[in-house]
N, C-alpha and C positions, 0 to 999 in steps of 0.2 A: 653345387649348393655348399655354402660353409655348415662345418659340424656344429657350429653356436648357433646356426639360424633358428633352428626350433627354440632354442631356450630363449635367444632374444623375441620371438613373437609370443611364446608362452607369457615371459616378463611383461611383455608390452599389454597382452590381454590382462594379466594381473593387474596392470596399473591402471588401465582405464575401467576395470571392475571395482577396484578401490576408490576411484575417481568418483564414480557414478552411486558407490554405495555411502560415500561421504554427502553427495546430494540429498541422498534419501532419507538417509540418518536424521542431518539436520531438518531437512521436509517433515519427517513424521514428528520428530519433537516439536517444533513449531506448528506443524498443521495440526496436532493434536491440542495446540494452545489456541490455534483458530478456531479451533472447531468449538472447541468449549465457548470461545468469544462470540462465535455466531450463536450459539444458542443462547448464550446472555442477551444478545442483540435482537434475537427473533422474538423473546419474550417482552424484552423492552418497546421494540418496535410495536409489537402487537398490542399491550397494553395502551403506547401513547396512542396508536392508530385508535382504539377504541374508546380510550376515555378523554382524548384531545381532538380526534378527527384530523381532517387534512389540514385545517386551519390550524390548529395546535402545533402539528408536524411543520408546516409552514414557517410559523412563529420563530419556533426552536431552530429549523435550519437557516432563517435570516439571521438569528443572533449568534449562532456559532459559526456561520460563513463570515460575519463581519470580524468578530473577534477574532477567528483563525487568518483573516488579512491583516490584520495589526499584528499578530502573532509572527505572519511571517516576514512582516520588515522589520521586525524588533528582535528576533531570536538568532539573528546572525548565522544559520544554517547551524550551529555548534551539534545538534543532533546527529548532522552526517561528519562534519569535519573531525569532531571530537572523536568518534569512532577510530579513525584512522590514526590520530596521535596517541592515543591512549593504546591501541594495538602494537603501534610501534616501540611506545615505550615499555610495553608487556614484552615484548620481543626480546629487548636487550637484557631481561633479567636482573636490572639494575634497580635495587629497591629505593634509592633514592630517586633517580629518573623516574620512577613511577608515581613517586609520592609527590614531585614537582608537578608533573602534568596531571593527574588528578586534582591537586589544591588549585592550579590553575583553572582547569575547567569550572570546579566549583566556584570560583569566585566568578568567572565571567557569567555562569548560567544565574547567579544573583545579580548581577548588574544588568542583564538582557532583561531579566525578568522583573525587575521593577521600573525599567524604562516603559516597555509593553505596558504595565499596568497604569502608569502615570500619563502616558498617552493617550488610553482609552479614556481615563477620566477627565482630561481636558478637550477631547474631542465627544465626549458622549452627546451635545445637543445635537451638533452636526450629524454626528453617525446616525442619530435615531431619526433626522428629517431626511436624510439621503437613504437609508434602509426601509423606513416606513412611510416616510412621506408627513411626518407629525413630530411633536415633542414627548409623546404620551411614553415613549420607552428611553428617555435620557435616563432617569433612575435605575432602569434594568440595567443599562450598559456601564453606569458607574459601579453597580452590585457585582456584575460579571467581570470586571476590570482585574481583580484579584485572583480569577482563575488561570489568567495568564500567567502570573508568580508561578502559582502552583505549578502548571503545565511545565513550565520551563526548569524548574526545579527538579520534577519528576524525570524530563526527559535527561537532564544532566546525571543523574543516577543508573538511569537505564544503559546510558551510554558507557559507563565504567564497567558496569557488568557485561556489555557486549564487547567492547574492547579488550577485556580481560579473559574472555571466553567462558565466563559464567553462565553459560546459557541455561542450565537448570534453575538457578536462581532467578534470572531474567524471565524464564516462563513463569514460574510462580509469582513473581510482581505482576506480572501481566493478568494471569489468571484471576487472582485474588483482587487485583483491582477494580476489574469488571464485575466480578460476583457480588463484592460488597458495594461498590458503585449501584448495582439493579437493586440490590436489598432497601439501600438508602432512598433511592429516587423513586419507585412504586407506590409506597404509602403517600409520597407528595402529590403525585399526580392523582390518586385516588381522592384525596381528601382535599386539597386546592385546585385540580383542574390545571387550566391554564397558568394561573397564579403559583403552581409549582415548578416551573421551568425554571427560573432563574436561581432559585436555592438548589433546586437539581443539578444545575451546570455548576455551581460553586462547589457543593458537597461531593459529587464526582471527581473533580480536578484534586480536591484536598485529600480525599481518600487514596487515589494515585499516587500522590506525593508522599504520603506518610508510609505507605507500603514500599514504594521503591527507595525510600530512604532507610528504611528497617533493613531491606535485603542487601541494598549495597554496604550496609554497616557488617554483614557478615564476611566480607571481604576483607582481610588483613592489609592495610595499608599504612603506612609510615606516617607519624603526624610529624608535620616540618612547617615551619613558618618563613615566608617569604615575602619581600617586599614589594609595595605597588606597582615601583619601576620593574622590578623583575616578575610581576605577574604580567604586563602588558609587553615586556619583552619576549616571556617565553610563550605568550599566548598570540601574538600578532598574527604568525603562520597560520593558526587555527582560526583566527578572525577573517584573515584574508581569505583563504579558502570558504570558510563558512559565510562569509558575506556572498561572494558570487552564488554560492549555494543558495542564499537565501534570497537573492534577487530572483532567481529562477522560480524558487517557491513561491514569491510574491507575485509573480507573473500568473502563475497556476492559480492560486487561491483567488487573485485580482479578476480572472478573467472569469471563473466559476462565479463570482460575486454580480459582477456585470450581467451575466446569463440569469442569476436567479431575481435579481433588480428588474430586468426586462422582461423574464415571466409574471412578476408579482404586477407590473404596470400594464403589461397587456391582457393577461389571463386572470389574474388575480393571485390571492395568497393561497388559495387551494391547490392551483397549479404549481405552486413552488413544491407544496407538499407531496403531490405526486411525483414531481421531478426528483425530489428527495429520494422517494421510497424507490423508485424504478432504479436509480444509480445506485441506491444502497445494497440491492440485490446484487448488482452485476460486479461493484466495486468491494464489497465487502464480504458476501457470502461465496461468489465465483471467483473473488479477486484474492481469498485465502492463500492460493498456492504462493502468489508473489510476495505476498507478507511472511509466509513461513519460510520462504526459499531466502529472500533480500537478508536476513539475519546471519545466515552464514556465506552467501554468495559474495557479497562486497569485499568483506576482509579477505577472503580467499582467491577472488579474483587481482586483487590490490597485490595480494603477495607474489603472484606471476606477472605483476606490471610489465617489468623490466623485459620480458620476452615475448615478442608478437605471436611466436607459435604456441607457446602455452596460453595465452590469451585467448587465443582463435579456438583451441581443442576448449577450453573451460566454458566459453560462451556457448559452443554447439553443444555442448554436453548439458549445460545449465538448459539451453533453450528446448531440446529433446524432452527432457525429464518435464519440464513446464507443460509443453504440449500434450504429452502423454497422458499426463495426469489430468489437465484441465478439459480436455476434447470430449472425453463421455459425460464429464458434468454439464459443460455447455448443450451437449445434444439433450440430457435429461431437461434441461431447462427449455429449450426449444419446444420440446414434445409436453410438457407439462406446468408451463409457466402459468397457466389460467390457475391452476390449483395449488401452485406455489405462492402466487400473489394473496390468493384468500386465505391460505394457512398462516403465511407470514404476517399480514395486514389484515385486510376484509374487503367484502366486494365492492366497497367503494374506491378501490385503487385499482382494479381491472382495466382503466383506461390507459397505463402503463405497458400493458401487454405488448404493442406492437414497437414501443420503444425498446423494449428489452430483447424483442428478437434480432432486431439490426444490430444492439450493441453486441451480443451475445457473436456474432460474425465478427465484428470489430476485435473482440479479444484474441482470436487467433493472431491478429496482427499486432496486437498489444503485446503479447507472449513471446514474440521474435524480436521485436524492436526493443522493448523491457531488457531482456537480455543481452543486447548489445549496447545501450546507452550508459550503461554501467561503466564501461571502458574508460568514457571521458573522465570519469573522477577517480578510477583506478589509476589511470596513467597521470593524474594531477593536472588533468587540462580542464582548469575551471573557467577559463575566459571562453573556450570552445563550447563549453557545455552549457554555460548562460546563453551565448549566441543560437545554440541549437536550440533550446527551450524557450527562447524568445521568438524566434521565426514560427516556431511549433503554436505557440500560445495565440499568436496573432490570426492564423489560418484557422485554428480551431474555434476561436470566438467568432469569427467571421461564419464560419459553417453553422455554429450553434445559432447565431443570431437569424440567419438567412433561412435554417431548417425550420425554428419554431416560428418564424414569421408566417411560410408557407404551407407548413406541415404539421405545425400544433407538436405534440408531445413525440410523434412519430418521427419528426424530421430531426429531434436531438439524438435518436437512436441513428438515424442515416448519418449526420455529421459525425459521430462518434465512431463509427464504420470507416468512413472516408478520411477522417483526420489521421486515423492510426494506419491506413495503409499507406498514405502520403508519409506519414513518420517513421514508416517501416524503411521505405526507398532512401528516404532521408539520411538515417542513420547509418544504413549499410553502404550507401554511396561514401559517405564522409568517412567511415571506420575502413572501408576496403584503400580509399586513396591515401589515408594518412598512415594507418597501423596495419595494413595490409590483412586485413579479416577477409573472409569468405567464409560463405556457408558451406558445409560438407553434403555430400549428395545423400548420406542417411539421414540428416535432417531435413532436406527437402521433400523424401520420400514421405517421411512422417506426417509432414504439414499439408502435402497435396492430399494424401490418404484422406486426414481426418478431417480437413477443409472441406473437401468434396461431400463428405458424410452429412456434415454442418449445413450445407447449402440445400442438400436434398431435403433434410429435415426441415430447414426454412421454408422450403416450397411446398412442402407437405402439409404444415399447419395453415399455410396461407390459401392452399387451393384444394384440400381435401377435406370432405364433411366429415364430423364424428360420427361412430368411433373410428373410421378408418386411419383418421389422424393418429389417434394412440396405438393401432394395430402396426401400422409402419413405423411408428415412431419407436416401439418397444424393440422392433427388428434392428434399428440405425442403433441403438443404444445398446444392444448386445452385440453387434458388429464391433461398434467403436470400442467398448470395453474388452473384448477377446484381443482385437488389434494390440492395444496398450499393453496388456499383460502378456502378450508373446514379446512385444518389443522390449519391456521392460525386463522381462525375462534374458532376453540375448544379453543386455546389460549387466544385469545385477547377479545372473546365475541362482534364481530364487531355489533350484532343486540341491545345489550343494548348501546353502543355508539351512534349509529345512533339514537335510541330512545332517549338518552339524548339531543342529538342536536336539534331533534325536537321538544322536550320539550320547550328547549329554544325559 
């Protein structure tokens, strides 16, 4: 054995621990942000559920999804493509290059934001008839059109903070935006009821924009004048990549919009409210891990995109951490979802329990596939990313429509799990063939153990009687948590971290 073999092994272990700790550091920062955001969302959802009921939540969901659909069509994916360009400019340490990129980005978000606002105003009568089956909401769409401008301007400022790695300022902007938005909207819902929905949407978007502008102003960026022609010359690559991302986002929002319209026409507005509430729990409360990780993961993966070996390592590490953090949370939701729904909403919403059971299983497939799918963007393969998302949205939409038609809300949970299983197989196969990607044995072991516990939890809540369900579920939660803690300690070496803090 080489006399340097032990050193290389130790150095390799140190590099791995550093990489895992970087993941956890970013996850902790934005995990904290997401927890605060979730608390705000819980309060807002609880108030909306009590004051407006399922019908009010349904109206709010339809208005927001419609605006989101137009936003996906007109925002040109600048929220994603802009991060890549700003980060690249920031990496050069060239102040003029940074100033040019930021100036171009700010001009583009103004143009695209105004475009979205005008499009909603022009299409407002048609959007009202399509969404609600009448013209009663034409004026509502005209009013909330301005929220698209505020949202796009806000996204531009947050992109600057993320691309320049000003993560603490980014965290403050997100937290305060949510908190002030909550303070603004609650009195509106209490005083005006359903009539407070439209001003609430506008006010929340305006507050988020003002705060994002304030915090981005704390970043020192040189003021520079550039011509219109230079703006489009410098911004064409950002727009080109962003356009493909925008199209894929449009597909996702469009498919979700069609599902909501189908549910509204088939089961009524209240069913839309239940659907929104159920997936808010999964995608917002459980999905906080994805949101927290994505802020740091995408730029980090982009930095090693030129090296397939480093890409493979980064993706596997990210997927391992995601599953280790998510799994205990999902087992908790499987065991206590009935009380979670009542706490977050009210007893009127317990009809979503079955849907969430299935969706919780699907989140395991989403965690693994989510980590892989970023490679398409990091590699700059925007066309591959688009076609991958197009195919996915086609079968996801089909599964959702068939699932709801035959099994109601439970069918939507089944379609979620099935679609993400297929999506995982799909992105893994493509990445393996094109980018030489493969799962590491450590990730497969972690996934299989935690998913097995989740399956057992799923079966127990469906086939055991209470209180046996809770007793057995608590045992599964303990097993899942202990396994995750042990595996995280292997990767992060908690003991040495604790000793360092103790020595200080």
